Residue frames relative to the residue before (quaternion, step in Angstrom):
aa qw qx qy qz dx dy dz
M 1.0000 0.0000 0.0000 0.0000 0.00 0.00 0.00
S 0.3889 -0.7437 0.4998 0.2142 3.64 -0.82 1.04
T 0.2242 -0.7853 0.5621 0.1305 3.53 -0.97 0.86
E 0.3821 0.7122 -0.4851 0.3337 3.60 1.37 0.36
L 0.3784 -0.7256 0.5342 0.2118 3.48 -0.93 1.03
I 0.2279 -0.7498 0.6019 0.1535 3.64 -1.12 0.69
W 0.2129 -0.8345 0.5046 0.0613 3.42 -0.32 1.34
L 0.1268 -0.7838 0.6080 0.0007 3.60 -0.92 1.12
K 0.4169 -0.7154 0.5136 0.2249 3.53 -0.91 1.01
S 0.5412 -0.6296 0.4494 0.3298 3.55 -1.04 0.80
S 0.4771 -0.6618 0.4914 0.3047 3.57 -1.08 0.70
Y 0.6288 0.4997 -0.3559 0.4777 3.61 1.20 -0.06
S 0.5391 0.5922 -0.4332 0.4135 3.60 1.19 0.03
G 0.4580 -0.6612 0.5033 0.3159 3.55 -1.02 0.80
G 0.6140 -0.5694 0.4354 0.3304 3.53 -1.44 0.41
A 0.6606 0.5006 -0.3046 0.4694 3.71 1.01 -0.57
A 0.7449 -0.3855 0.3038 0.4519 3.55 -1.19 -0.66
G 0.3171 0.7695 -0.5067 0.2248 3.57 1.01 0.63
D 0.7278 -0.3865 0.2927 0.4850 3.51 -1.25 -0.31
C 0.0117 -0.8294 0.5579 -0.0248 3.60 -0.67 0.97
V 0.1126 -0.7797 0.6135 0.0552 3.51 -0.89 0.94
E 0.0970 -0.7850 0.6087 0.0625 3.58 -1.06 0.74
V 0.1836 -0.8005 0.5680 0.0535 3.44 -1.13 0.81
A 0.0500 -0.7900 0.6088 0.0524 3.59 -0.99 0.46
T 0.2071 -0.8113 0.5337 0.1184 3.53 -0.79 0.84
H 0.1579 -0.7405 0.6523 0.0334 3.45 -1.30 0.81
P 0.7026 -0.4720 0.2362 0.4772 3.69 -0.94 0.43
H 0.8419 0.1784 -0.0909 0.5011 3.65 0.83 -0.85
T 0.7421 0.3269 -0.1997 0.5501 3.67 1.33 -0.01
V 0.2408 -0.6750 0.6753 0.1744 3.46 -1.41 0.36
H 0.1956 -0.7676 0.6070 0.0639 3.57 -0.94 1.01
V 0.0885 -0.7868 0.6107 0.0069 3.52 -0.90 0.99
R 0.1428 0.7861 -0.5967 0.0752 3.61 -1.13 0.75
D 0.5664 -0.5780 0.4791 0.3400 3.49 -1.33 0.32
S 0.4246 -0.7356 0.4670 0.2460 3.57 -0.58 1.23
K 0.6171 0.5599 -0.3581 0.4213 3.67 1.10 -0.41
R 0.7640 0.2305 -0.1316 0.5881 3.49 1.30 -0.47
P 0.0576 -0.8512 0.5208 0.0303 3.64 0.56 1.15
Q 0.6664 0.4765 -0.2972 0.4904 3.61 1.16 -0.48
G 0.5461 0.6413 -0.3533 0.4071 3.57 1.29 -0.24
P 0.7303 -0.4152 0.2907 0.4580 3.62 -1.28 0.12
A 0.2036 -0.7286 0.6486 0.0838 3.55 -1.40 0.59
L 0.3292 -0.7131 0.5781 0.2213 3.53 -1.07 0.64
A 0.0892 -0.7687 0.6310 0.0545 3.58 -0.94 0.77
V 0.0119 0.8032 -0.5921 0.0653 3.40 -0.88 1.17
P 0.6294 -0.5202 0.4062 0.4103 3.60 -1.11 0.58
A 0.5462 -0.6370 0.4367 0.3243 3.56 -0.95 0.88
V 0.6155 0.5320 -0.3569 0.4591 3.69 1.03 -0.64
A 0.6720 0.5081 -0.3073 0.4426 3.58 0.90 -0.80
W 0.6297 0.5398 -0.3156 0.4610 3.48 1.17 -0.83
A 0.6511 0.5253 -0.3035 0.4561 3.58 1.01 -0.83
Q 0.6582 0.4808 -0.3160 0.4856 3.52 1.09 -0.71
F 0.6192 0.5258 -0.3423 0.4721 3.57 0.98 -0.69
V 0.6492 0.4823 -0.3433 0.4776 3.68 0.85 -0.76
V 0.6673 0.4768 -0.3118 0.4797 3.66 0.71 -0.80
F 0.6550 0.4916 -0.3278 0.4710 3.69 0.86 -0.66
T 0.7169 0.4459 -0.2796 0.4572 3.53 0.80 -0.90
S 0.6474 0.5132 -0.3217 0.4626 3.68 1.06 -0.57
V 0.5988 0.5743 -0.3831 0.4060 3.66 1.08 -0.48
G 0.6324 0.5690 -0.3224 0.4151 3.66 0.96 -0.77
């Protein structure tokens, strides 16, 4: 089983050199990073917390 993460750019990110967020999912975590710094730090959060965050931010 491969443990390499597959990063996807957010659909809210612009196509040019704007602010870009990428996410990668794993069975129990979601990883978030700045696409302009792929070797930089990434935030890892529990998948349940990410789902709650997405629902909360889409309601407003």
